[in-house]
Phi, psi and omega in degrees: 000139179293154179249150180299149175292151179300141180295340182290338178282132183295117181290150183298329188281349185294329179229023183287150170251122185246138183255126181270127174253126169260101201299325184289347179237016181267300180198135183260120183266343185242005173078018179266002178092356180243129176301153186208178182294315177300322177297318179296319179300318182293340182255008181295336176300330177299320180290321180297316180291328177299321176108018179279168184256339186208165176230133173248124179251126182287173193310130176241019185274161174303133186200142172287354176066038172288336178220056172058026179102351178274004168256100195256129179267339179206112186282355181235025179231174179248134179298132183302327180285351179254349178137207183231173175299324177296325177293322176295316179300321179293321177300312181295317181296317180294318178301316180295323176301325181274002180081018180259132172281155184240123174246145176232168180277134165252124185242087190264349185288326189210169170240179167284155173288353174269359178295141180306324179299315183288322176299320176296321180297317179295322182284337188274330176091172184302141176078000183281155175301327181295322180288337184289348175285343179244184182251076173271138178215151172290153180279167174269172182095171184301320183243023181068025186277352181253148178303155182300332175206189187265015185297141180250145177287146175295342179263007180100145180081177181298151178271016182231142174231137181269137179263164178254130180291160180305332180275005177092356180274153177297140184242215181285173175249149173236150184273138172214107180290349178239235182281156177302334178282006181234072181296135181285139175279155175264105185282003171268001179270126185297331179293326178294313179300314182294322183293323180285335170293322175298318181296315178302313181297321180303312184281331173297320179295336179270003170100011179287154184255358179173177185223136166266120186267110184294139181031059186297343183272001190250355194299312181263142176248152183302138179305138180084352178049060182290158176302149180262341179086182183285165173082016181295138178063018180255333179232101185298337180291347179258007184307318185290351179269351182285142182289354177251010180232150162057046180277155186298329185291348178300320193288320172299324178297314182292330175293324176296315178298320181298319178297322178297313180296326183282347185236339184291135182301151181249138175284168178302140178096330180278161175293152183285162172308142184095347179241002175283155188234145167240133177240130183271124164270091184236111181279065179244119189256359170278115188304320182292322180287323176297322181298337180296332180291340181239025174289162185309131179088357177251220180287166181260335182224153173217125181304132179266084182290343177299326178292316179296321184279348185289132176290169180282081184214123187297320181295315180291321180296318179298319180297317179297314182298311184293318179295319182297312181296317182295317183292321179286324178299327182297336179247009176075023182248155174279155169284141178247101187278141177214130181246355183198162176190179178290355179251001190237152172295134184299145185305320182303319179281319183297327181269016172124345179073166177063202181301322180294316179297321178294318180299316180291323178297321177296317179294319180295324179298313179292324177298310183298316185287345176273338184292149179289142180120195180263166179214148178239132177247138177263139182312133182092342176299322181287351177258355182070033180292138171276169172295127183271150173272126177252126181303151183308318186283357178250356182292139181244338187298130179299340177301327182298310180284318184294336179267007183067035179066029175264329180244124183286341177085203193255004186296334182295340176261004182249016178288142183306146180292145173267118183262319185194167175093178186246003180211153177301142012267022171053043176078000177294322184208162171269358177287157174303148185305321183282359176259001184277166186312310170223152176289142178262149177298153180279355184248031181262012182305317182279357182257000180293160176301315182297320181292331183267350180303131173061015173265108186298342180268357186280160175297321180301314180290331175297314179296315180299316180296318181296318181291325175296313181294321180303320182291339179270354184228077178303144185274145170287152176294326180280152177222119176245112181261133174231170183149170183289160182296333182281358177072017182293334173206159175220156180212152177201160177263142173252072180068184179296131170099354179211131178230143183243136176227129177239128179260110178268341188271175182281338185268140178294150180248117181286148175271154177285155182304328183273359182282130177251118183284121178267323182199142180223143180282345177212158180299145177253142174241132176056035175056042171235147180265114182286176180300149175056046183221142173242138175234145169257131188234156163247112183167191187238003184288000000 
């Protein structure tokens, strides 16, 4: 059996930049209008040229798609519309040939309601061993007509759905913190624990280099399932106080998984034991509590959603950066910066839209990539894509229906990538544009990969230049941020040879005579940094 690498050797993941692929909207290899594994494999050269270190591919498992693939019917298979197991192996092999590590999603909180376990649970009835793998409970009220408690789904509405008994009478309720088609597992059940260890081993044997753990903060629920009270899902800063989030039992489980990753043999091409990574998708906004997920012996990375949620404000951004770095340093972990994902409004739109939003998104990209630690990029971020409008009749996100058509959901960031050409589907597929996964805007001609190639002013070339420079300037563990008290600008050094300055305020910031500009998110005039601009410098100012 292989042995873990010594901890003294700097692991690859501490400062890696990882690119997220949402497979159904990345590239279509068979012309059916849906992105797939062969399409993604054929486009991996784009990631290599971009300069990232790893690729994370979101769920490609069999799924009824009630929640974009995160409702999984089989955790160790490949969805037929996305390819075959051989196609997954080809994707992994090609990524490894290009020097890219491969991360996949582990989705342990819930299954699909089409999963064999849940179908068995429905057929078996109350008190059965099959139901004990999930969180079935009798209802409250005289006839059990009320949910077992007041918990609310993150997608809107109650977090409980009542089932119908075989004789047609109302039965028990089951918990789903997300959509009703995603019943939550009971992580105190030994069969659940054992099955996910089997799932981890399966994908390690197929050569994956790590796992992004979906909603890692939700697996265990407080004993007795007490009421959560009013204001659920309204103040993200209180997430860790909810009885269905951030429970103590999570951490022994994650330590067990870490030991498995550190000791399980690796096939050729994959990173060796001791170098595999787990990254927590944990919506925990208390820095000290988030740091527990990456304490020694647990996961290695945890998405820093505080950075993604931070508005374009220098004072708030500085506070997020300094608190994040300090909390992770306390447990010896890197900060894992993320500015976009398949669940978030794209930065160009989030920062104001139009030319201003694009300018700020460019500045935010250079700011994030200069910070010490790891970073995750979402497909299309490198093209400066805005959030797309998806017509009502094409929306798939359960948020749309669960909110009573008040929230459009996340589909606008899941629109297929534009690769080339002057009209949809812009090289994404050979299928007609209206047959593709989502419709693409008609004004993306100038945003395609082909249109931005070799254009020094494009977002694509900005990312490529930044990633090249980033690799030449390893970051110091320490971070000293300076700037005025009003937060109009901030600056920090990224080790010897690179300094970053971001101007959030309306007034230009002059550079010192000794500053040498290496890269700028917007043109500079007379050696001043204009508003909403980040520069990378060689100098001491």
